[in-house]
Every structure is written in structure tokens, then in C-alpha cells.
C-alpha positions in Angstrom: 51.6 -30.1 56.9 54.8 -29.0 54.6 56.1 -31.3 52.4 59.7 -32.3 54.0 61.5 -31.5 50.7 60.4 -28.0 50.8 62.1 -27.6 54.1 64.8 -29.4 52.9 65.2 -26.9 49.9 64.9 -24.0 52.4 68.1 -25.6 54.5 69.5 -25.7 51.2 69.4 -22.4 50.1 70.5 -20.9 53.2 73.8 -23.1 53.1 74.4 -21.8 49.3 73.9 -18.7 50.7 76.4 -18.9 53.4 74.1 -18.3 56.5 73.2 -22.0 57.7 75.3 -22.8 60.9 76.5 -26.4 61.0 77.1 -28.2 64.2 79.6 -31.4 64.1 80.0 -32.9 67.4 83.6 -34.2 68.6 83.8 -37.9 68.0 84.3 -39.1 71.7 83.7 -42.4 73.7 82.2 -44.0 70.6 79.8 -46.8 70.9 79.4 -46.3 74.6 76.3 -46.9 76.4 75.3 -43.8 78.2 71.8 -43.3 80.4 69.3 -41.5 78.1 71.5 -41.4 75.1 71.9 -43.5 71.9 74.4 -44.0 69.0 73.7 -45.5 65.7 76.3 -47.2 63.4 75.9 -44.3 60.8 75.8 -40.5 60.9 72.3 -38.8 61.3 71.2 -35.4 59.9 69.3 -33.3 62.4 67.8 -30.1 60.6 65.8 -27.9 63.3 62.6 -27.0 62.0 61.0 -25.3 65.2 62.1 -24.4 68.9 65.3 -26.1 69.6 67.1 -29.5 70.7 69.6 -29.5 73.7 72.2 -32.1 72.8 74.3 -33.9 75.2 77.6 -35.3 73.8 80.3 -36.9 75.6 82.5 -33.7 74.2 80.1 -31.4 73.6 76.7 -30.0 74.8 74.9 -27.3 72.7 71.2 -26.1 71.7 70.5 -26.4 68.1 68.1 -23.9 67.0 65.5 -23.2 64.7 67.1 -23.4 60.9 70.2 -24.7 62.2 71.6 -28.4 61.2 73.4 -30.9 63.0 75.4 -33.9 61.6 75.6 -36.5 64.5 78.6 -38.5 63.8 78.9 -42.2 63.8 78.9 -43.8 67.1 78.5 -40.9 69.4 76.0 -41.2 72.6 73.7 -38.4 72.4 70.9 -37.1 74.4 68.2 -35.1 72.9 65.7 -32.9 74.9 62.9 -30.9 72.8 62.6 -27.3 74.0 59.8 -25.0 72.7 60.9 -20.9 72.0 58.8 -18.9 69.9 57.5 -21.9 67.9 57.1 -25.2 68.8 59.8 -27.7 68.6 60.0 -29.6 65.4 63.0 -31.8 63.4 63.8 -33.3 60.7 66.1 -36.8 60.6 67.8 -38.5 58.1 69.1 -41.8 59.2 70.3 -44.7 57.1 68.8 -47.7 56.3 69.9 -51.1 55.2 67.9 -50.7 51.7 68.5 -47.1 51.4 67.4 -44.3 54.1 64.7 -43.0 56.3 63.7 -39.4 57.0 61.0 -38.2 59.3 59.7 -35.2 61.2 59.7 -35.6 65.1 57.7 -33.0 67.4 57.6 -33.4 71.2 55.4 -35.4 73.3 53.4 -34.3 76.5 55.9 -36.2 78.9 58.9 -34.3 77.2 59.9 -36.9 74.7 60.5 -36.8 70.9 58.1 -38.8 68.9 58.1 -39.3 64.9 55.7 -38.6 62.1 55.6 -37.9 58.7 58.1 -40.5 58.0 59.5 -41.9 54.7 61.4 -45.2 54.1 63.0 -44.6 50.5 64.7 -47.6 49.0 67.9 -46.4 47.2 71.0 -47.4 47.1 72.1 -43.8 46.0 70.6 -42.7 49.0 72.0 -44.9 51.2 75.5 -44.3 49.6 75.0 -40.7 49.9 75.5 -40.9 53.9 79.3 -41.5 53.3 79.1 -37.5 52.6 78.0 -37.0 56.3 80.4 -39.4 57.7 83.2 -37.3 55.8 82.4 -34.7 57.8 84.2 -35.3 60.9 87.3 -36.2 59.5 90.4 -33.9 60.5 90.8 -31.0 58.2 92.6 -27.8 58.4 91.1 -25.1 60.3 91.0 -22.7 57.2 89.2 -25.3 55.0 86.9 -26.9 57.3 83.9 -24.4 56.7 83.8 -25.0 52.9 84.5 -28.8 53.1 81.6 -29.4 55.3 79.4 -27.3 53.4 80.4 -29.0 50.0 79.7 -32.7 51.4 76.3 -31.3 53.2 75.2 -29.9 49.7 75.8 -33.1 48.0 73.8 -35.0 50.7 70.9 -32.6 50.4 70.6 -32.5 46.8 70.7 -36.3 46.7 68.0 -36.7 49.1 65.7 -34.2 47.5 66.3 -36.1 44.2 65.3 -39.4 45.8 62.3 -37.8 47.7 61.4 -36.6 44.1 61.7 -40.0 42.4 58.5 -41.8 41.5 58.1 -45.0 43.6 57.6 -46.9 40.7 54.7 -48.9 42.1 51.6 -49.4 44.0 51.6 -50.1 47.6 49.0 -52.9 48.4 49.3 -52.5 52.5 47.0 -50.1 54.0 48.1 -46.6 54.9 48.2 -47.5 58.6 50.2 -50.6 58.2 52.6 -48.6 55.8 53.1 -45.6 58.5 53.6 -48.3 61.4 56.3 -49.7 59.2 58.0 -46.4 58.3 57.8 -45.3 62.0 59.0 -48.5 63.5 62.1 -48.6 61.3 63.0 -44.9 62.4 62.9 -46.2 66.0 64.6 -49.6 65.7 67.3 -48.4 67.8 65.4 -47.6 70.5 64.9 -50.2 73.3 61.4 -48.6 74.3 59.8 -48.9 70.9 56.2 -50.5 71.5 53.4 -51.1 69.9 51.5 -48.9 72.2 53.9 -46.1 71.6 53.4 -46.4 67.8 49.8 -46.8 68.1 49.5 -43.5 70.0 51.5 -41.4 67.5 49.2 -42.7 64.9 46.1 -41.8 66.9 44.5 -45.7 67.1 44.2 -47.9 70.2 47.4 -50.6 70.3 44.7 -53.6 69.9 43.4 -52.0 67.1 46.7 -51.6 65.3 47.7 -55.1 66.4 44.8 -56.7 64.7 45.3 -54.8 61.4 48.8 -55.6 61.2 48.8 -59.3 62.2 45.7 -59.7 59.5 47.6 -58.0 56.4 51.5 -58.8 57.5 50.9 -62.5 59.1 52.6 -61.9 62.0 52.5 -59.5 65.2 54.0 -56.1 65.0 56.3 -57.3 67.9 57.3 -60.2 65.6 58.2 -57.9 62.7 60.1 -55.3 64.7 62.3 -58.5 66.2 62.8 -59.3 62.6 63.7 -55.9 61.4 66.6 -55.7 64.3 67.9 -59.1 63.5 68.3 -58.1 59.8 70.0 -54.9 60.8 72.2 -56.7 63.4 73.3 -59.5 60.6 74.4 -56.4 58.5 76.5 -54.7 61.0 77.9 -58.4 62.0 79.1 -58.9 58.3 80.9 -55.3 58.7 83.6 -56.1 61.3 83.4 -52.6 62.5 81.6 -53.3 65.6 81.7 -55.6 68.7 78.9 -57.9 69.6 78.0 -55.7 72.5 77.8 -52.4 70.1 75.7 -54.1 67.5 73.0 -55.0 70.3 72.6 -51.5 71.7 72.6 -50.1 68.1 69.8 -52.5 67.3 67.4 -51.8 70.3 68.4 -54.6 72.4 68.3 -53.8 76.3 71.3 -55.9 77.1 74.0 -57.6 75.0 73.0 -60.8 77.0 69.5 -60.2 75.7 70.5 -59.6 72.2 72.7 -62.8 72.2 69.4 -64.8 73.3 67.2 -63.6 70.7 69.5 -63.8 68.2 70.4 -67.3 68.9 66.6 -68.3 69.1 65.8 -66.9 65.7 69.1 -67.7 63.8 70.1 -70.8 65.8 73.7 -69.3 65.9 75.3 -66.8 68.5 76.0 -63.6 66.7 79.7 -64.4 67.1 79.2 -67.7 65.5 77.1 -66.3 62.8 79.9 -63.6 61.9 82.5 -66.3 62.1 80.7 -68.3 59.6 79.7 -65.3 57.5 83.5 -64.6 56.8 84.8 -67.9 56.6 
């Protein structure tokens, strides 16, 4: 498989040559749950590497074609439909993480869904901070300056991401490749309430029982418990920022309803999300 960095370098060259088409949907109906749609606490970057993606947003619907880019603003609900054209559907997605950022390829599944593969989780404060450049791309700017403004911000982000992808990891991973890939893939999908052991196992080409057994042997907990722990860690970070309501945070962290989020949070933390937030800022 082509290294992620090679495709990013191709996009960067197209950007510098003035040939890259960049889509930035308008910010509308922010942080509102909609069927088939997701929204996230930070912006995402999509690079279409094959086929196309049909995006449906509250204020915009469009087709992102091969070697075009979409920057999805914070909180915008969006549904994605994969489309095969002259080449099969393929995309690269950048997402901000608590301790850095996530980047992964995605391909279409037989049922018409989208599943992640070749994921990278980079622990990097520099990479995490770079998402502020994507955030600024949706800012109001005079029409005559908008294109140059967005191109400059996107270039800085891509150069930063490439630098972090090429940076040595600084250590040897003691986990098995299967567990390492499981954690990478799960982190890219924490906001999806349909995330499951069976789905991850299918993507990695093994059975759910085998994956569960290997994960438990290495990590000392079930994969389901690990996913819940990661979702709650993400929720604690968002609760401390004071930017989002309890319901919004529950949706963004992959809980199927606000009441379920509150129940699980209280079981694990001993406080409701609201009480935890009040104690954290006291």
C-alpha cells in the first residue's frame, strides 16, 4: 500500500501549484444530531484518493472527487456516501486526538459503508495544535482574500502533518501488531456509536473471538471496556473545555443517547458529567 506521506506530498504539490480544489462546508446546525450523520469537537481533513464521497451537510451537499480536499468545520453534522468512479473509493482522514492526531485511510465496505484501515496514531503536541489552522479555514474572510487565506492555512497544516509522520517514534512498541492496529482503528471511530469488536475484527481479517482473546491477554481488559475508557477520557477533556453541552459531548464521544452517556459516566467516575465539570472548574 502507498505510504500515507506520499499521497499527502502529492496533495501539497497540487496546492502549491494552484490546482487543488478545497471544499469548506458552511457552519450550520452545529452540534445537532441528525440521522446517518456525525459531528466532531474539532475539524477534520478529508483527502479523496479514489472515487468520490457524496457529503450531505445542513447547508451544503457536494461530491468530493479524486484528489480534492474537504475541511469539515467543527460541529457540522455530515453524512458520507462512498462512490466508485473510474477508480475505487478511497480517502485519507485526519482527526485530532487527545494526545496528538489520527490519520487513516478509508475504503468502502460491501454494504455501502466506510471503514478505516492503515491507521496511524501520532502522539504529538505539535500535530494536535496544528488543527487550529483547519479551524481558522472556516473564518469569515473577504472574498478576494479567501482562497489565499485558506491555501496558506492548509499548507501549514499539511507540512506539519508530514513532519510528524516522518518523525521517529522514539521507542519499540511492545504490543503485538494486532493489538496495536486494533487501538489505532478504534480511536479513529470512537465517535461512531456503531463501533464494535466484530466490526474491528472484520476490518483486520480475524474473528471477533480471536481479537477479543488477544486483546484481553495483552491489555488485561476487554476491548469493549477499553473503548468505553477511551470514550470517557475524551469526554473528560471536552467537559473541561466548557464549549459544549452534556448532550453534545455524549454524541461526539459515541454514546447512543445523552441518558446512556450520563449513566455510563456516573458508573465509571462516580459523578454525573455535570457534577464532574463543576468540580473540575471550581
